[in-house]
C-alpha positions, 0 to 999 in steps of 0.5 A, spaced: 420 374 345 421 368 350 428 366 347 432 369 353 428 366 358 427 359 355 435 359 354 434 359 347 440 364 346 445 360 350 442 354 346 444 357 339 451 359 341 452 352 344 449 349 337 454 353 333 460 351 338 458 343 336 455 342 343 449 336 343 442 338 346 444 335 353 451 338 354 452 340 361 456 346 358 450 349 355 448 354 361 455 357 360 456 357 352 457 364 352 464 363 356 466 357 352 464 362 345 469 367 348 474 362 350 474 359 342 474 366 340 467 366 337 464 373 337 456 374 337 451 379 338 444 378 339 438 382 338 430 382 336 428 382 329 421 382 326 422 376 321 415 377 318 410 371 318 414 366 320 413 360 326 414 364 333 420 360 335 424 362 329 431 365 329 435 369 323 443 367 324 448 372 320 454 367 320 461 369 318 467 364 318 474 365 320 475 364 313 471 370 311 465 366 308 458 368 310 451 365 310 444 367 312 440 362 315 432 362 318 430 356 322 424 355 326 424 350 332 417 347 333 419 340 337 424 339 331 429 344 328 427 346 321 432 351 316 426 355 312 431 360 309 438 360 306 441 367 303 434 369 302 431 363 298 426 358 301 429 352 304 426 346 308 431 341 311 433 339 318 441 338 319 440 331 321 444 329 315 450 332 312 448 337 308 450 341 301 447 348 300 449 350 293 448 357 291 448 358 283 445 361 277 439 358 275 442 355 269 441 348 266 446 343 268 448 345 275 444 339 278 447 334 273 454 336 275 453 336 283 449 329 282 454 326 278 460 328 282 456 325 289 455 319 285 462 319 283 464 319 290 459 314 292 455 319 296 447 317 296 442 323 296 437 323 302 433 329 299 434 334 294 430 341 294 431 346 288 429 353 289 430 360 285 428 367 286 426 367 278 427 364 272 435 365 270 436 368 277 439 366 283 438 359 285 439 354 291 440 347 291 440 343 298 442 336 298 442 332 304 446 326 304 447 319 307 455 320 307 460 326 309 462 330 303 469 331 302 473 337 302 476 336 295 469 335 292 466 341 296 472 345 293 471 342 286 464 345 286 465 351 288 470 353 282 464 351 277 462 356 272 455 359 275 456 356 282 456 363 287 457 359 293 458 352 296 456 351 304 457 345 307 454 343 314 457 336 316 456 332 322 463 331 324 470 335 322 470 334 314 477 331 312 
């Protein structure tokens, strides 16, 4: 309810544009979004029993990829939900979010690939809707994950979607 008055709306758009938290362009982020070809709609929503400083983002990329994220700010930002499944990560690390069917072998395939690429896992979390249902694996990494690795993961049987939240442009 206080988001607009506190500048949260402008800060959200600035974050999506990749601005740092102390960027002087934040107050004009709507204008910069328009110049970048970004369109957005903001509205109030009842998110249920969540932290009062929570936001739900329904994001669509130019390539047609979509992701739904719920995050909360209580001093530090925490992502609490991805595509309807629980999560708990900060975005302070390069983060790989893998939506998959809850089947044996996916964790091994992903961690083996990261090991092969010399990428260390800082944290790993597993969530599922039900046994054998949809699941999500969230991996915060110490190094950026290359596009080739992300594309390889996306083509594995049982992998529904791979989302990568890098800290810099991905090579």
